[in-house]
N, C-alpha and C positions, 0 to 999 in steps of 0.2 A: 593399185588395188587397195581397197579398204575392207576390213573384216569387222562386222558389227558396227559399221559407220564411224569407227573411232581410230582403229589401229592401222596405219599404213604399212603395206608390205609390197616388195617387189615380186613379180611373177616367178622369177628364177633366181637362184643363188648367183651372187656376183661372179663366182668362179665357174659357173656351169658352162660346159662345152656344148657343141652342136648336138651330140647324141643324147646327152642328158635332157636338153630342152625338147628334143623330139620325143623322147620317152615320156616326159611329163605331159606333153600335149596329147599323146596317143592314149595314155592310161589315166590321165587326171591325177597322177600321183606326184604332187609337189612336196618333196620330203621336208623342206625347211618350214612349210606352213601346215603340213598335215596334222601335227600334234595340236596346233592351235585350233584347228577346225574341229577337233574332237572334243574340245572343252564345251561344257553346257552353255557357257555364256555366248558362244558363237551362234548367233541367230540369223544373221544375214550377211551376204557378201555383196560389196559394192565395188564393181570394177570400173575404172576410168578408161574410156576408149573402147570401141566395139571389138577391136582385135584382142584386147585383154579379156573382154567378156567371153569371146569364143575360146580363148585359151583355158580359162578357169571353168568353163561350162561342164566338162566331164566330171570334174571333182565336185562341183556344186550339185550336179544331178545325182551322182553316186551317194553323196552324203545327205541328200534331201534338204539342202539349205537354200532358201530363197535367194535369187540372184537379181541384182539391180545393176544396170550399166548406164554410164553417162556417155552420150555422143557429143563430141566437142566441135568438130569441124572437118578436118581432113578425113577422119575415119568415116564420116557420114556422107561426104560429098564427092570423093574422087571416083573415077571410073573403075569398072571391073579390071580393065587393062592395067591401071595404076596399082590397084591392090595386088595384082598377080606378079608385080615386079619384086615383091618382098615375101619372105617366108611367112611372116605374121599375116600378111594380106591373103596369101594362098590358103592358110589355115582358116582364116575368117570366112573366105568364100566357100570353103568346103563345109563349114559348120553353120553357115548363116541360116539355112532353113530350120535347123535344130535350135539355134539361138532364138529365132523369132518365135518358136513354139514354146520353149522352156522358160525363157527369161520372164520374170514377174513384172518388171517395169524397165522402161528405157527413159532416162531423163534427157531431155533435149534442152540445150542451153539457150535456144531461141525458137520462135515459131518457124523461122527459116529452116533450122535443122529438122524440126518436126516434119515440115513439108518434104524435105529431101528423103526422110526415112519412110514416109508414106509412099512416095514414088518408088522406093526400093522394096516395097512389099511388107513393111512392118505393120502389124495390126494397130489401128488407131487407139483401141482401148488400152494398149500397153504403153502408150507414149504420154509423157507428162512434161510440160514445159516448166522448168525451174531455172531461171537465169542465174548466171554466175554473179558474184558480188565482190566488193572491195571494202576494206576497212576505212570508211570515210572519215572516221574520227582521227585516224593517224596521218591523214594528208596534211602537208604544210599549208598554212593559210596563204593564198596567192596574193601577190602585190597588186596594186591598182593597174589598170590598163595603161595609164600614162607612163608607167615605168617599164613597159614591155614593148617589144618590137618584133616584127617579122613572123615567119612561118616555120613550124617545126614538123618533121616527120620522124617517127620512131618505129622501127620494125626490121625484120629480116629482109635482105635484098634478094627477093625471089619474085617470080612472075606474078603471083596473086596479089602482091602488095602494090603493084601498079605505079612504081616510082617513075617509070619512063613517061607516064601520062602527066605526072606532076611537073617534070622537067619541061615537057613540051608546053604545058600551060604557063609555066613561069616565063618562058621565052616570049609569050604573047602579051605579057603585061606591059603597060606604058612605063616609061623610064622612072617616073616618080614611085610607082608601086614596086618596080623591080629593084630599086635602090634599097629596099628593106632586106634584112638578112633571110636567107633560106638555109636552114640547118637540117642535115640528114644524119640521124643516129641509127646505126645498125650496120651489119656486115652480111655477106652472103655471096653466092656465086656470080651475081650480076653486078657486083661492085665495079670491075674494070669496064664493063659495057656502059654503065651509067656515068662513070667519070668521063669516058670518051664522048658520050652523048652530050653532056654538059659543055665540054670543050667545043664540040661541033656547033652547038646552039649559041655559043658565045655568052653563056651565063656562068655565074660563079657561086654555086651553092657550096656550103662548107660540109664536106663529108667527114664525120668524126669517127666512123667505125663503131664498134661495140663499146658501150659505156655502162658503168655501174648504175644500179637503181637510184642511188643518191644523185649521180650526175644527170640522169634523165629527169628527175624531178626539178633539179636546178635549171635545166634547159626549159622545162615547161613553165617555170616561174618567170623566165625572162622573155618568152615569146607570147604573142597574142593569139595566134591562130595555129590550130593543129590540123594538118592535112592527112587525110586517110583515103588515098585513091585506090583502094582495094577493088579487085575484080575477081571473077571466077576464071581460074587458069585453064589452059587447054586440057590438063589432066583431070579437071573437075574440082580441084582444090579450091576451097572457099573459106572465108571467115565464118566462124561459128557465132561468137559474140566477143569482140575484141576487148580484153581487159584494159588495154592501153587507152581505148577510147573512153572508158569510164573514168580512168585516172585523169585524162586530159580535161574532161568536163569538170571533174572534181577539183581540178586546179584552176578552174575559171577560164578555160580557153574556149574560144569560138571554134567551131568545127566546120571544115569543108570536106565532103566525102562524096563518092559516087553512090547513087541510089541503087545499090547492088547488095544481094544477100540480106544480112540482118540489120543493115544500117538504120532503117526506119524504126527499128526496135531499140537500137543503142542510143540514139539521140532524139531530140524533139525537133523535127524539121521546121524551120522558120522561127524557132524560139531559142534553141541552143546551137543551131548550126544550119548550114545550107547543103542541100543535096543536088548534085549535078547528074544529068543523064549518064548512065553507065558508059564509060569509055569516051565521053564527049570532052575533048580537050577544050573546046570553046566554052562550054558551060562551066567547066572547072576554073578556067581562067577568069571568066566573068565573076564567079563567086569570090575568088581570091581577091580580085580587084576591088569588089564592093567592100570587103571586110578590111583590107589593107588601108583603104582610104577613109574608113569610118570607125575610128577608135571607140566612139560612144556606142555604136552598135555592137562592137566586140564586147564591151563592158556588159551590156544587157544580155547578150548571149551567154557570157560567162556566168552571170548570176543564175540564169535559167538552167544552165547545165549543172551547176552545183546542186540546185534544188532537185533536179531530175534524178541525179545519181543518188542523192540522199534518200529520196522517197522510193526509188525503184530498185536500186542495186546495193543498198547497204548490207554488208556482210552478215550482220546479226539477223536481219530479216530473212536472208537467203538460207542461212543455216537452220533457222526455225522451220522454214518451209521444207527443207530437206528432211529434218527429223520427223516432221508430221507425215511425210511420205513414207519414211521407214515404218512408222507406227501403222499406217494404213496397209502397207504390204504385209506386215506381220499379223495384223488382225484378220486379213482375208485368207492367209495361207495356213493359219493355225500352227505357225512355226513353234519349235520347242522353246520352252521358257526356262 
């Protein structure tokens, strides 16, 4: 959560127990931030994720402070049943009608998230698409394609990341393409299942587990292709706008992804990457084969990807758009100055 768009705060004290959290939700009394909200400079609350928006809603309403919430992905796309599995989700479901009525604005990180919220009953006039961004100036300059090989995946090993489709696609490649390295960075509950799947398919991807940010960028610099086989999981969980996809393009990698969720917004199809039909192993394998055997095309895609990220997802532009939105909310609400 952010107060006045600048100071980050946790919803609950780190030592807070179950009953204190319940009391705070029911009363809107968050003792560790209550004094801060009483200061004249506190003009707006920005909560990240819909569940946090619901939690802070009673306090924002009681103090008469405008509330803005960012919907990122899981919070906007999962099913009611999935929300109900967690305390925060149950609270969100209970307060959702009030949140929809009181919130002054909901920032959607992609058009895809906006569409999901429209289907969930949020009023369109309260939805604003402001994509996430990355600091493009801080990215390492990528080496030329000639010094890079193979395909990289980075992400948590869970259903929505679709790594099982990537392994099936890799097994369909001709021997020449399959001789290139396939590296999988990330950990998660599906790791044992995916390792066994690779053994059964007689392919040899390198599973590196979780790695530091520095190691991830080093891997991006040594691979040509970034694979993003994300899908919408059975519980509704979907990508919102993957930061890692911006970073991969910023590192000059060609992208192969499923045409699912926000992917058409995250890349430039046919220019910075190729989109396969959702869950089509055959399409995904075809696109991998095309790029693995065409380093010049990867070079062109990489250059287009860097330009795309710099023009659309540069952090400075995204922060400026966010601050403009704050000003717009404050101007229309007559918030205290």
